[in-house]
C-alpha positions in Angstrom: 51.0 13.3 44.1 53.0 10.3 44.9 50.0 8.7 46.3 48.0 9.2 43.0 50.6 7.4 41.3 50.4 4.1 43.7 47.0 4.6 43.1 47.2 4.0 39.3 49.7 1.2 38.9 46.8 -0.5 41.5 44.2 0.6 39.5 46.2 -1.5 36.1 46.2 -4.3 37.8 43.1 -4.7 39.0 41.6 -6.0 35.9 43.8 -8.6 35.7 42.1 -10.3 38.2 39.0 -9.3 37.7 39.8 -11.2 34.4 41.5 -13.9 36.4 38.0 -14.3 38.0 36.2 -14.2 35.1 35.2 -17.9 34.9 33.4 -17.6 37.9 31.7 -14.4 37.5 30.1 -14.9 34.1 26.4 -14.9 35.4 27.6 -10.9 36.7 29.9 -9.9 34.0 26.1 -10.5 31.4 24.7 -7.9 34.0 27.6 -4.9 34.6 31.4 -4.8 33.6 32.9 -3.2 36.8 36.3 -0.7 36.5 38.1 1.3 39.2 40.3 3.7 38.3 41.7 7.0 40.3 41.0 10.6 39.8 42.8 12.9 37.6 44.3 10.5 35.1 45.7 11.4 31.9 43.6 11.9 28.9 44.5 8.7 26.9 44.8 6.8 29.9 44.1 3.0 29.3 40.8 2.0 31.6 41.2 -1.8 30.5 41.2 -3.9 27.6 37.0 -4.0 27.0 36.8 -5.6 23.9 38.9 -9.0 25.8 36.7 -8.7 28.7 33.4 -9.1 26.4 34.8 -11.4 24.6 35.5 -10.2 21.5 39.0 -11.2 19.3 40.8 -8.7 18.0 39.5 -9.8 14.3 36.0 -9.2 15.3 36.3 -5.5 16.1 36.0 -3.8 12.8 32.8 -5.8 12.1 31.2 -5.1 15.9 32.3 -1.7 16.1 32.6 -1.7 19.8 31.6 1.8 21.4 30.8 3.8 24.4 27.4 5.5 24.4 27.4 8.1 27.0 25.7 11.2 28.0 29.5 13.3 28.2 32.6 12.0 26.9 34.2 10.0 29.6 35.9 7.4 27.9 36.4 5.9 24.0 37.1 2.7 23.0 40.0 2.2 20.7 38.9 0.6 16.9 42.4 -0.8 16.9 43.0 -2.9 20.4 39.4 -2.8 22.0 41.3 -0.6 25.2 38.6 1.5 27.3 40.4 5.0 27.0 40.0 8.2 29.4 38.8 10.7 26.7 38.4 13.7 29.9 39.1 14.7 32.7 38.3 13.0 35.5 37.5 15.6 38.8 35.6 12.9 41.3 34.9 16.3 43.2 33.4 17.8 39.8 31.8 14.7 39.4 30.3 13.3 42.6 30.9 16.2 45.1 30.5 14.9 48.5 29.2 11.1 48.2 31.1 8.4 49.6 31.1 6.7 46.4 31.8 7.8 42.8 30.9 5.4 40.2 30.4 6.2 36.7 28.1 4.0 34.3 27.4 3.8 30.7 26.5 1.3 28.2 29.1 -0.2 25.6 27.7 -0.9 22.2 28.4 -3.8 19.7 26.9 -4.2 16.8 26.4 -7.2 13.9 24.0 -8.4 16.0 23.5 -5.4 18.0 23.8 -5.4 21.9 24.0 -3.6 24.8 26.7 -4.0 28.0 26.8 -2.4 31.2 30.0 -0.6 32.5 30.4 0.7 36.1 33.9 2.3 36.3 34.6 3.4 39.8 36.2 7.0 40.7 38.8 6.6 43.4 39.7 10.0 45.4 43.1 11.1 45.7 44.3 13.7 47.8 44.6 16.9 45.5 42.5 18.9 47.9 44.5 21.2 50.9 42.2 21.8 53.9 41.0 25.3 53.3 39.8 28.1 56.2 37.0 30.4 54.4 39.7 33.7 56.2 43.0 33.7 57.0 42.9 35.5 60.1 40.0 35.6 62.8 39.6 37.7 65.9 38.3 36.3 69.1 37.9 38.8 72.3 38.0 37.1 75.5 36.2 39.0 79.0 39.9 38.6 81.6 36.9 37.3 84.0 36.6 33.9 81.5 36.7 31.4 83.4 38.9 28.6 83.0 37.4 25.6 80.4 35.7 28.0 78.2 35.4 27.3 75.3 35.3 29.0 72.2 34.3 28.0 68.6 37.2 29.1 65.8 36.7 29.6 62.1 36.6 25.8 60.1 37.7 24.7 57.0 36.8 22.9 54.0 38.6 20.0 52.2 36.9 19.0 48.8 38.2 15.0 49.0 36.9 12.9 50.7 37.6 10.0 53.4 41.1 10.1 54.5 42.1 12.6 52.0 39.7 15.1 53.4 40.1 17.3 56.5 40.7 14.9 59.9 42.2 17.1 62.6 42.7 21.1 63.7 45.8 21.7 65.2 47.0 24.6 67.4 50.3 26.2 68.0 51.6 25.7 72.1 50.0 27.9 74.4 50.2 28.3 77.9 47.1 29.4 78.2 44.7 27.9 75.3 44.4 24.2 74.3 42.3 23.1 70.9 39.4 20.8 70.7 37.9 19.0 67.8 35.0 18.6 67.1 32.3 17.1 64.5 29.2 17.8 63.5 26.4 15.6 62.2 27.1 15.3 58.7 30.9 14.5 59.5 32.5 17.7 59.2 35.0 18.6 62.3 35.4 22.1 63.7 37.3 23.3 66.4 37.2 24.4 69.8 39.7 26.4 71.5 39.8 26.4 75.6 40.4 28.1 77.7 43.4 27.1 80.1 44.3 28.9 82.7 42.7 32.4 83.9 44.0 36.1 82.0 44.5 39.2 83.2 44.6 41.8 80.5 46.9 44.4 82.9 49.6 41.5 82.1 49.0 40.6 78.1 46.3 42.0 76.3 46.2 40.3 73.3 47.4 36.4 72.5 48.9 35.7 68.7 47.8 31.8 68.0 48.2 29.5 64.3 45.6 27.5 63.4 46.5 24.3 61.5 43.8 22.0 59.9 45.5 18.5 58.2 43.8 16.1 56.2 45.5 12.5 55.9 46.3 12.1 53.0 49.7 10.3 51.5 51.5 12.7 51.6 48.9 14.8 53.9 48.1 18.5 53.1 47.4 21.1 55.7 47.0 24.9 55.7 46.5 27.0 58.8 45.0 30.4 59.9 46.2 33.0 62.6 44.1 33.8 65.5 44.3 37.3 67.3 42.7 36.5 70.8 42.2 39.9 72.5 41.7 40.3 76.5 38.4 43.0 77.6 37.6 44.0 80.3 34.9 41.4 82.7 32.0 40.7 81.3 30.7 38.5 84.0 27.8 36.4 81.9 27.9 35.0 78.4 24.5 35.1 76.1 23.3 31.4 76.5 21.4 29.9 73.5 17.9 28.0 74.4 19.7 24.8 72.4 23.0 23.9 71.1 21.4 22.6 68.2 18.3 23.5 66.4 17.4 21.4 63.8 14.5 21.7 61.4 13.3 20.0 58.4 12.4 22.7 55.2 10.7 22.1 52.1 12.0 22.8 49.0 9.3 24.0 47.1 8.9 26.7 49.9 8.9 30.4 48.6 11.6 33.2 49.4 10.9 34.5 52.8 9.7 31.7 54.8 10.6 31.4 58.2 12.5 28.5 59.1 13.0 28.8 62.6 13.7 32.2 65.5 16.7 31.3 68.3 16.5 33.2 71.1 19.8 33.5 73.9 19.8 35.9 77.3 21.7 37.3 79.2 22.2 37.6 82.7 24.1 40.5 82.6 22.1 44.3 82.8 22.7 47.5 81.1 24.8 46.9 77.5 26.6 44.1 78.6 22.7 41.9 78.1 21.8 43.5 74.4 22.3 40.8 72.4 23.0 40.7 68.8 22.8 38.0 66.1 24.7 37.0 63.4 26.3 33.8 60.6 29.2 32.4 62.3 29.9 32.2 58.1 27.9 34.8 56.5 30.0 34.1 53.0 29.0 31.1 52.9 25.4 31.8 53.9 23.1 32.0 50.4 20.1 30.9 50.1 19.2 32.3 54.2 19.0 35.4 55.8 19.3 36.0 59.6 17.5 39.1 61.4 19.9 40.0 64.0 17.8 41.8 66.3 15.5 38.6 66.8 17.3 35.3 65.6 14.7 35.2 62.8 16.2 33.1 59.8 14.1 33.1 56.7 14.6 31.5 53.1 16.8 34.3 51.0 16.8 31.8 47.8 14.9 29.0 46.3 16.2 25.7 48.0 17.0 23.0 45.4 17.2 19.1 47.3 18.8 17.7 43.9 21.9 20.3 45.1 22.0 20.7 48.8 20.4 18.6 51.2 21.3 19.5 54.5 22.6 22.6 55.5 24.7 23.1 58.8 24.8 26.5 60.1 26.8 28.5 63.2 24.8 31.1 65.2 27.0 33.4 66.8 25.0 35.9 69.7 27.2 38.9 70.9 26.1 40.9 73.8 27.3 44.3 74.8 30.2 43.5 76.4 31.7 41.3 73.3 30.7 37.9 74.6 30.1 35.2 72.7 27.2 32.1 72.1 27.2 30.0 69.2 25.3 27.1 68.8 24.5 25.4 65.3 21.1 25.0 63.2 21.0 22.3 61.1 17.9 22.8 57.9 17.0 19.5 56.3 15.9 19.7 52.8 13.2 17.7 51.9 12.6 16.4 48.4 10.0 17.1 46.6 8.4 16.0 43.2 9.7 19.0 41.5 11.2 17.2 38.8 10.3 15.7 35.4 11.9 12.3 34.5 13.5 12.5 30.8 13.9 9.9 28.2 17.3 9.8 26.3 17.9 8.0 23.7 21.3 6.0 23.0 22.2 4.1 20.1 19.9 4.5 17.7 20.0 3.5 14.5 19.6 4.8 11.7 17.6 2.4 9.7 16.1 -1.1 10.5 15.7 -3.8 8.4 12.5 -5.5 7.7 13.3 -8.4 8.6 15.0 -8.2 11.6 14.0 -10.6 14.0 11.6 -10.6 16.9 13.6 -9.7 20.2 16.3 -7.6 18.0 17.7 -4.9 20.0 16.5 -1.7 18.6 18.0 1.4 20.7 19.3 1.9 24.2 17.6 4.4 26.3 17.9 6.1 29.6 15.6 7.7 32.5 16.6 10.1 34.9 14.7 11.8 37.6 16.7 14.6 39.6 14.4 14.0 42.3 14.8 10.8 45.4 13.5 7.5 46.9 9.8 7.5 44.9 10.0 10.8 43.2 12.7 9.6 41.6 11.4 6.4 40.5 10.1 6.0 36.7 8.4 3.5 34.9 8.4 3.7 31.5 5.9 2.9 28.9 5.5 2.7 24.6 2.3 4.7 23.0 0.7 3.4 20.7 0.3 -0.5 18.6 3.7 -0.8 17.5 5.7 -3.4 16.8 7.7 -2.8 19.6 8.5 -3.3 23.1 10.8 -1.7 25.9 12.8 -4.6 28.2 14.6 -2.8 31.8 18.1 -3.9 31.5 19.7 -2.3 33.9 18.7 1.2 37.0 17.3 3.5 34.6 18.0 1.5 31.4 16.0 -0.2 28.6 15.8 -1.7 25.5 13.4 -1.4 22.8 13.4 -4.6 21.0 11.2 -5.9 18.3 7.9 -7.5 19.3 6.3 -8.0 16.2 7.1 -9.1 12.8 8.0 -5.8 10.3 6.9 -4.9 7.1 8.6 -2.2 5.5 5.9 -1.9 2.5 2.7 -1.9 4.9 4.6 1.2 7.0 7.8 2.0 5.9 8.2 3.9 9.2 7.4 4.7 12.9 6.7 7.1 15.3 7.9 5.9 18.2 6.6 7.8 21.6 7.7 6.8 25.2 6.6 8.3 27.9 7.9 7.7 31.7 6.5 8.5 34.6 8.0 8.5 38.1 6.1 7.9 41.4 5.5 11.1 43.4 2.4 12.7 44.0 1.2 13.8 41.7 3.3 11.5 39.5 5.4 14.1 36.8 5.1 12.4 33.5 7.0 13.5 30.0 7.3 11.9 26.9 10.1 11.8 24.2 9.2 10.6 20.6 11.9 9.6 17.5 11.1 7.8 13.9 12.4 5.2 13.1 13.2 4.1 9.1 12.9 0.6 7.8 15.1 -0.5 5.6 13.9 -2.9 2.5 14.6 -6.5 1.9 13.6 -8.2 -0.9 10.7 -10.0 0.5 8.5 -9.8 -2.4 7.9 -11.3 -5.3 6.6 -9.0 -9.0 2.6 -9.8 -8.9 1.3 -9.2 -12.1 -1.9 -7.5 -12.6 -3.9 -10.3 -14.4 -4.0 -14.2 -13.4 -3.4 -14.6 -17.1 -3.4 -13.1 -20.3 -5.9 -13.9 -23.5 -4.5 -12.0 -26.3 -6.4 -11.6 -29.7 -4.3 -11.1 -32.9 -5.2 -10.6 -35.9 -3.7 -13.0 -38.4 -1.1 -11.2 -40.8 -0.3 -9.1 -38.7 3.0 -6.8 -39.5 6.2 -7.8 -37.8 7.2 -5.7 -35.2 4.4 -4.9 -34.2 3.4 -5.1 -30.4 0.7 -7.3 -29.7 0.2 -7.2 -25.5 1.9 -6.0 -23.2 1.9 -7.7 -19.3 2.6 -5.3 -16.4 3.9 -6.4 -12.8 4.4 -4.7 -9.9 6.7 -5.0 -7.2 6.6 -3.1 -3.5 10.0 -3.3 -2.7 12.2 -0.4 -3.2 15.2 0.6 -5.2 16.7 -2.5 -7.3 14.2 -4.4 -5.3 11.3 -3.7 -7.0 13.3 -3.0 -10.1 10.9 -5.8 -12.6 12.1 -7.1 -16.2 10.3 -9.5 -18.3 11.2 -12.9 -20.1 10.2 -15.1 -22.0 10.7 -19.1 -19.8 8.3 -21.3 -21.3 6.5 -21.9 -24.4 4.3 -24.4 -26.0 5.7 -23.7 -29.6 8.9 -25.9 -30.2 11.9 -23.4 -28.9 14.3 -23.0 -32.1 11.6 -21.1 -33.3 9.9 -19.6 -30.3 11.9 -16.4 -31.0 10.9 -16.3 -34.1 7.2 -15.5 -33.3 6.8 -13.4 -30.6 9.8 -11.6 -28.0 9.1 -9.1 -24.8 10.6 -6.3 -24.0 13.1 -6.9 -20.3 12.1 -3.4 -19.3 8.9 -2.6 -20.4 6.4 -5.9 -20.7 5.4 -5.2 -24.4 5.0 -8.0 -26.4 6.2 -8.0 -29.8 5.3 -10.6 -32.8 8.1 -11.2 -35.1 6.3 -12.2 -38.0 2.9 -12.4 -40.0 0.6 -14.7 -37.7 -1.5 -17.2 -40.9 -4.2 -18.3 -38.6 -4.6 -21.5 -41.0 -1.0 -22.9 -40.1 -0.9 -21.3 -36.3 -4.7 -20.2 -34.4 -3.5 -20.2 -30.9 -0.1 -21.3 -28.8 0.9 -19.6 -24.9 3.4 -18.3 -23.8 4.4 -18.2 -20.0 6.1 -14.9 -19.4 8.2 -14.5 -16.0 9.0 -10.9 -13.8 12.2 -11.0 -12.2 13.2 -8.1 -9.9 16.8 -7.4 -9.1 17.2 -8.2 -5.4 19.2 -10.9 -3.7 18.8 -13.3 -4.3 16.2 -12.2 -6.9 12.1 -13.0 -6.8 10.2 -14.0 -9.6 6.2 -14.7 -11.0 5.3 -16.7 -13.6 2.3 -15.5 -15.8 0.5 -17.1 -18.8 -0.4 -15.3 -21.8 -2.7 -17.0 -24.5 -2.8 -15.3 -27.8 -5.5 -16.6 -30.2 -4.7 -16.0 -33.6 -8.1 -14.3 -35.7 -9.2 -15.4 -39.1 -9.3 -13.0 -42.0 -10.8 -13.5 -45.3 -7.0 -14.7 -47.0 -8.0 -17.1 -48.3 -10.5 -17.6 -51.6 -12.4 -21.2 -51.6 -11.4 -23.6 -53.3 -13.7 -26.1 -55.8 -13.2 -30.1 -54.7 -16.0 -30.6 -57.4 -16.2 -31.0 -59.8 -12.2 -32.0 -60.4 -10.5 -31.8 -63.7 -9.5 -35.2 -65.4 -5.6 -35.8 -65.2 -5.0 -34.6 -68.9 -7.0 -30.8 -66.7 -10.0 -31.9 -69.4 -13.2 -31.1 -67.6 -15.9 -33.6 -66.7 -19.2 -33.9 -67.8 -22.6 -35.0 -65.7 -25.3 -36.9 -67.4 -29.0 -35.9 -66.5 -32.0 -37.9 -68.2 -34.0 -36.8 -70.5 -36.9 -37.2 -68.8 -35.2 -35.9 -65.4 -38.5 -34.3 -63.1 -38.1 -31.0 -61.6 -35.8 -31.0 -58.4 -34.3 -33.7 -59.7 -30.5 -34.1 -58.3 -28.5 -33.4 -61.5 -24.8 -32.7 -59.2 -23.1 -30.7 -56.3 -20.5 -28.7 -56.0 -18.4 -28.9 -53.8 -15.8 -26.5 -52.4 -13.9 -25.9 -49.3 -12.4 -23.1 -47.6 -8.8 -22.9 -45.5 -10.6 -20.1 -43.4 -12.8 -20.6 -40.6 -15.9 -19.1 -38.6 -18.1 -16.7 -41.5 -14.9 -16.1 -44.0 -15.8 -19.5 -44.7 -19.2 -19.5 -44.8 -19.5 -20.5 -48.4 -22.7 -19.9 -50.8 -23.1 -20.7 -54.5 -24.3 -18.9 -57.4 -25.0 -18.9 -60.4 -22.9 -16.2 -63.0 -23.8 -18.3 -66.4 -26.3 -20.5 -67.9 -26.5 -21.5 -71.0 -30.7 -22.0 -70.0 -31.5 -19.7 -67.4 -34.5 -21.6 -65.6 -33.7 -25.2 -66.6 -31.5 -25.7 -63.3 -31.5 -24.3 -60.1 -28.4 -24.4 -57.8 -28.5 -24.3 -54.5 -27.4 -21.6 -52.2 -26.2 -23.1 -49.0 -25.4 -26.1 -51.1 -24.1 -26.0 -53.9 -26.4 -28.6 -55.4 -27.9 -28.1 -58.5 -31.4 -29.8 -59.4 -33.6 -29.5 -62.3 -35.8 -26.1 -62.1 -38.0 -27.8 -64.9 -38.3 -30.6 -67.7 -36.4 -30.4 -70.6 -38.0 -28.7 -73.4 -38.1 -30.3 -77.4 -36.1 -26.1 -78.0 -33.4 -26.9 -75.3 -30.2 -27.9 -76.2 -29.0 -31.3 -75.2 -25.4 -29.8 -73.8 -26.1 -27.1 -70.7 -22.9 -25.6 -69.6 -23.4 -24.0 -66.3 -20.7 -21.3 -64.6 -20.9 -21.3 -61.0 -19.4 -19.0 -58.1 -18.4 -19.6 -55.0 -18.0 -17.1 -52.9 -17.2 -17.3 -48.9 -18.7 -14.8 -46.1 -15.7 -12.6 -45.2 -15.0 -8.8 -46.4 -14.4 -8.3 -49.1 -15.8 -11.7 -49.6 -13.4 -13.8 -51.6 -14.6 -16.0 -54.8 -14.2 -18.8 -57.1 -16.0 -20.5 -60.6 -16.4 -23.9 -61.5 -18.1 -25.1 -64.9 -21.1 -27.5 -65.1 -20.5 -29.5 -68.3 -24.2 -31.5 -68.4 -25.6 -33.3 -71.2 -29.0 -34.4 -71.6 -28.9 -38.1 -72.2 -30.2 -41.9 -71.3 -27.4 -44.0 -72.0 -24.2 -43.4 -72.3 -23.5 -44.9 -75.5 -25.9 -41.7 -76.8 -23.1 -38.9 -75.8 -20.3 -41.2 -76.6 -20.0 -40.2 -80.5 -20.4 -36.1 -79.3 -17.8 -36.7 -76.9 -15.3 -37.8 -79.8 -15.9 -36.0 -82.2 -16.1 -32.3 -80.7 -13.5 -30.2 -81.4 -11.2 -28.8 -79.5 -12.7 -26.1 -78.2 -10.1 -23.0 -78.2 -8.2 -21.4 -75.6 -9.4 -18.2 -75.2 -6.3 -16.6 -74.2 -4.5 -17.5 -77.3 -7.8 -16.2 -78.9 -6.9 -12.9 -76.8 -3.5 -13.3 -78.3 -4.3 -13.7 -82.0 -6.6 -10.9 -81.2 -4.4 -8.3 -80.9 -2.1 -9.8 -83.1 -4.3 -8.4 -85.3 -4.8 -5.5 -84.1 -1.4 -4.6 -84.3 -1.7 -6.2 -88.1 -4.7 -3.7 -88.9 -3.3 -0.8 -87.2 0.5 -1.4 -89.1 -1.4 -1.5 -92.6 -3.3 1.5 -91.5 -0.1 3.1 -91.3 1.5 2.0 -94.3 -1.9 3.2 -96.3 -0.8 6.5 -94.8 2.6 6.5 -95.5 1.4 5.3 -99.5 -1.0 7.9 -100.2 1.4 10.3 -99.0 4.0 9.1 -101.3 1.2 8.8 -104.2 -0.1 12.4 -103.6 3.6 13.7 -104.0 4.3 11.3 -107.2 0.9 13.0 -108.7 2.3 16.4 -108.5 5.6 15.1 -109.6 4.2 13.2 -113.0 1.6 13.5 -115.8 -2.2 13.6 -115.0 -2.0 10.8 -118.1 -0.7 8.8 -115.9 -4.0 8.7 -113.2 -6.7 8.3 -116.2 -7.4 4.8 -115.0 -8.9 6.5 -112.0 -11.2 8.9 -113.9 -14.4 9.1 -113.0 -15.6 7.4 -115.5 -14.3 4.4 -115.4 -16.6 3.6 -112.0 -20.4 3.8 -112.7 -22.7 4.5 -110.1 -25.2 2.0 -109.8 -28.6 1.0 -108.7 -28.8 -0.9 -105.4 -26.4 -4.7 -105.4 -28.4 -5.6 -101.7 -32.2 -6.6 -101.9 -33.8 -3.8 -100.5 -36.7 -5.8 -99.0 -34.3 -8.0 -95.7 -35.6 -8.1 -92.2 -33.5 -8.0 -89.3 -29.9 -10.5 -89.2 -29.8 -9.3 -93.4 -26.7 -7.2 -94.5 -28.5 -3.7 -95.5 -25.8 -1.8 -97.4 -23.0 -2.2 -99.7 -19.7 -0.1 -100.3 -18.9 1.0 -103.0 -14.8 2.1 -103.1 -14.4 4.7 -105.9 -11.1 6.3 -106.2 -11.7 10.1 -108.2 -9.6 11.6 -110.5 -8.9 14.4 -108.7 -7.0 12.5 -106.4 -9.6 12.4 -103.7 -11.1 8.9 -102.0 -14.5 8.6 -102.5 -17.1 6.2 -100.3 -20.4 6.5 -101.9 -23.6 4.6 -99.6 -25.1 3.7 -102.5 -29.1 2.4 -102.0 -30.0 -0.9 -102.9 -32.6 -0.4 -105.5 -32.7 -3.8 -107.3 -33.2 -6.9 -106.0 -30.6 -9.6 -105.9 -30.4 -13.5 -106.7 -29.7 -15.4 -103.8 -26.4 -16.4 -105.5 -25.6 -13.4 -106.9 -22.0 -11.8 -105.7 -21.8 -8.5 -104.5 -18.6 -7.5 -106.2 -17.6 -7.3 -109.6 -17.5 -10.6 -111.4 -13.3 -9.8 -111.6 -11.6 -13.2 -110.5 -8.1 -11.0 -110.2 -8.5 -11.2 -106.0 -8.7 -7.2 -105.9 -11.1 -6.0 -103.3 -12.3 -3.2 -105.0 -12.2 -4.2 -108.6 -12.2 -1.5 -111.2 -15.5 -1.9 -113.4 -18.1 -0.5 -115.6 -21.9 -0.8 -114.5 -23.0 -2.2 -117.3 -20.9 -5.0 -116.4 -23.3 -5.9 -113.4 -26.1 -7.9 -114.3 -29.5 -8.4 -112.1 -30.7 -10.7 -111.2 -34.2 -11.2 -109.9 -34.0 -12.6 -105.6 -35.4 -16.3 -105.1 -38.1 -16.0 -102.6 -36.9 -17.2 -99.2 -37.2 -19.7 -97.2 -40.0 -19.2 -94.8 -37.7 -20.5 -91.7 -34.8 -17.5 -92.5 -35.8 -15.6 -89.7 -34.1 -15.8 -86.5 -36.7 -16.6 -83.3 -35.6 -14.0 -79.9 -33.1 -16.2 -78.7 -31.0 -16.6 -82.3 -31.6 -13.5 -82.8 -27.7 -10.5 -82.4 -27.2 -8.2 -80.5 -29.0 -7.5 -77.0 -31.9 -8.5 -77.7 -31.5 -12.1 -77.4 -31.7 -13.8 -74.5 -29.1 -16.7 -74.4 -25.7 -16.9 -73.7 -22.8 -16.7 -76.5 -21.3 -20.4 -76.0 -21.0 -23.9 -78.0 -24.6 -25.0 -77.7 -25.2 -23.1 -81.2 -27.1 -19.9 -79.6 -27.0 -16.5 -80.6 -23.9 -14.5 -78.5 -25.4 -12.2 -75.9 -22.9 -9.4 -74.8 -21.2 -7.5 -77.0 -18.1 -8.8 -77.6 -19.5 -12.0 -78.5 -21.9 -10.0 -81.5 -19.0 -7.6 -82.6 -17.2 -10.7 -83.5 -19.6 -12.2 -85.7 -20.0 -9.3 -87.2 -16.4 -9.0 -88.2 -16.0 -12.8 -88.5 -18.6 -12.3 -91.6 -16.9 -8.8 -93.3 -13.6 -11.2 -93.1 -15.3 -13.8 -94.8 -16.9 -11.7 -97.6 -13.5 -10.3 -98.3 -12.0 -13.5 -98.3 -14.8 -14.2 -101.1 -13.9 -12.0 -102.9 -10.6 -12.5 -102.6 -10.8 -16.1 -104.1 -8.7 -17.7 -101.2 -11.2 -19.0 -99.4 -11.1 -22.8 -98.9 -13.7 -24.1 -96.5 -17.6 -23.6 -96.6 -20.7 -24.0 -94.9 -24.4 -25.6 -95.0 -26.3 -23.7 -97.5 -26.7 -20.0 -97.1 -24.8 -20.5 -93.9 -21.9 -18.6 -94.3 -19.7 -21.1 -92.9 -21.4 -20.1 -89.2 -23.0 -22.8 -88.2 -19.7 -24.7 -87.2 -19.8 -22.2 -84.3 -23.6 -20.9 -84.0 -25.4 -23.8 -84.7 -28.2 -24.7 -87.1 -30.4 -22.5 -86.1 -28.2 -19.2 -87.9 -28.8 -19.5 -91.6 -29.1 -16.9 -94.5 -30.6 -17.8 -97.3 -30.4 -14.3 -98.5 -27.2 -13.8 -98.6 -25.0 -15.2 -102.0 -23.7 -17.8 -102.2 -20.0 -17.4 -101.7 -19.3 -20.8 -99.9 -16.3 -21.9 -102.5 -14.3 -18.7 -102.1 -15.2 -17.7 -98.1 -12.2 -19.2 -95.6 -13.0 -18.5 -91.9 -9.5 -17.4 -89.9 -8.9 -20.7 -87.2 -12.2 -23.5 -88.6 -11.0 -26.6 -90.0 -14.7 -27.2 -91.3 -15.2 -26.1 -95.3 -18.5 -24.4 -96.0 -19.7 -26.5 -99.1 -19.4 -30.3 -96.0 -22.2 -27.8 -94.2 -24.7 -28.2 -95.9 -26.7 -30.6 -95.2 -26.9 -29.4 -91.3 -29.0 -26.7 -92.1 -32.3 -28.0 -91.4 -30.9 -30.9 -89.5 -30.8 -31.1 -85.9 -28.4 -30.2 -83.6 -26.4 -33.4 -82.7 -26.1 -34.0 -78.7 -23.6 -31.8 -77.1 -22.5 -34.0 -74.1 -21.5 -37.1 -73.4 -22.2 -39.7 -70.5 -22.4 -38.3 -66.7 -18.5 -37.4 -65.4 -16.6 -38.5 -68.6 -14.3 -36.0 -70.7 -14.8 -33.8 -73.5 -11.4 -32.8 -74.7 -9.2 -29.5 -72.8 -10.3 -27.8 -69.5 -12.6 -24.7 -70.7 -11.8 -21.8 -68.9 -13.8 -19.5 -67.4 
């Protein structure tokens, strides 16, 4: 074992010498790194510093991840120092058998970048096996008649070592009759032959004991012994003789058991029992593949032969005659290799994931091809099946590299099924396939892609704030964070300060929200640039344009530009020549609408006109033209109320009032403009009516309270206090209203009498007598009471004067809904119910005030002071003349100063074109 230790020391010095010569053999280093070590090194022994021999520094070891790739784990690499260490028992005889050279080849794999290095470790033999005989003792029979020089083959010994450590010679113990000769077979093995030196005499000595020693030349040498017992037999003159000393035969390994290998023959010149020959194997226990017929000498195959296990057999046969004489021969069987082993493909250093950005030629995997056959039967070629972006390169004998041959794209093919077929060159060739699945790792090589090249969104104005107006969507075929997309607004044609107050986008969903209500009139459209960005490193992004169009809604009413109001808010007048022909362009209503489209399509309509058939209005143009010539009975001043509607749904509108004056010159209309009283404010009138109504309600309430108190007092006091209210005090007289008045007169009068019984009675009196035009309808009491207490005798009947011939009203001048003219300031009777009721209320009020005697105003004769509002056409000749006692609230004229106007012409109601007439007349 000391020799073994010396070999280890020598092996440890050789890597140092190898590194010294490293610069001279750099090209060879790129191909293979070689080490030589003795067998049976302890586990953990250092073979060499593999990292240093490959040119790696200690700092690179953690990232390069240097490791060993082999079928059996004989070696490992230290992660700290990079030393190549022995990891399991190295028994050269178990690994390589009798092969003269024994080397272990494997690959060292380094990552970042991935590369493979071929390593060859030669295992040197040490003398760790002693030569051994198959038997501890042999028995040999030799006839006493044997001649000196006769040779006898002895049993041989076996040594598992090779070279000088294997069996080298045999030695025989000292003997006067025998000597030993060393013989060598064709395979190099040695066997001993015993040589007879002197004749034997059975009568002197019947047996001899010899010691046979087998020696090797190891350091130190090892040996073993066997005992030989030689028995001297009686004379058998002739020994058997084989026809050949050595028989050689070639046998295919695929022969079936029972196949005849050959038949040996031997002859013996003796006769009888001494000539009977039997055959046997010299070392029968070692022969397991063949069978020998002891009588015929035929050798047959007993078990299946395998060239890969044993390539040749050397068999020693013995022929023994009946007298015990033996002859030996050697049969050498050479096994012929057949292509009976399928090549194998073994993958080593297979990665879990291949990144899709791997460059062309990147090492992916290392694979080995193994075929146990020899020569051309063991020569293997590899082929990559299918159309895949990989190829295989020959690295060394039976070693291949799988590298990339094209650009990888995980989005198109996330994995590849790789099939490699190995085929030998035998006849017929054998092949096998091995498949693996390579998974492609994702890198951020795809930018997000929007589903549309651009987006156009239509949003109606006045939208609710926070509402979703659109959604953009982008896809990224990458995986994980590389495919997660977030959205943002990166640019806009809006002001940067205002952008956040208009829109926002959800980073996760891409939904675009309106942050405020849009106004089409202020902002009709705007454009955003949205960006979709993935979460890769580095991040990739894409932009898309989103155009927002704000749709118009009908939220703006038309605005009248003409007729405009004056600086003092007074309405303007337009002057029309009296001789204007039909179709004459009087004026034009001009209006605009801030909306657009159909919502701004304006139409013009007449809502109210003094003379409905006098003017025409263009539906779309707003032009006011005369529809006919001015008539004698048409008023000089006309008023048109025009509505301007848009085309929205629902439509919005505005109104404009046109004051038109028929005159031939400006001087003709100036006096009317100057004297014309300012129109009353409708709002003020409404407030006045409300106050009056409230006052009336209060008065009625007070009257009810007073009446209740009076009834209470009536029960408490004597009846004499109520004598003034006796029925006799109020005499029912005949009618006090003329009985034959037509429409427009007051057909009844009412007398209120308070009866003595405490009940209030209204007596509706029929008119039976006619009254004169100047007769009062009430009692001639000047005390101012509304219902004076008087006798019927105090009422004097007067004959009514004949009425004027023009007292009847025309159809247009009659009150109520039968008139065809609108109520306005032109002097005609109002057409609607409201104005009619107002007129009737004013007539009753005038009568009440006349009875009260507080009136200071008057009107024309027989007009009851109403001509100031309703014009000269309204006359009441049949009404009693109480102009001195009637006051009409809201009027600044007296009834007496209007007496001359009843039969006169109406004054001009307008002035020159587009002149002011006082305050603006509201709708």
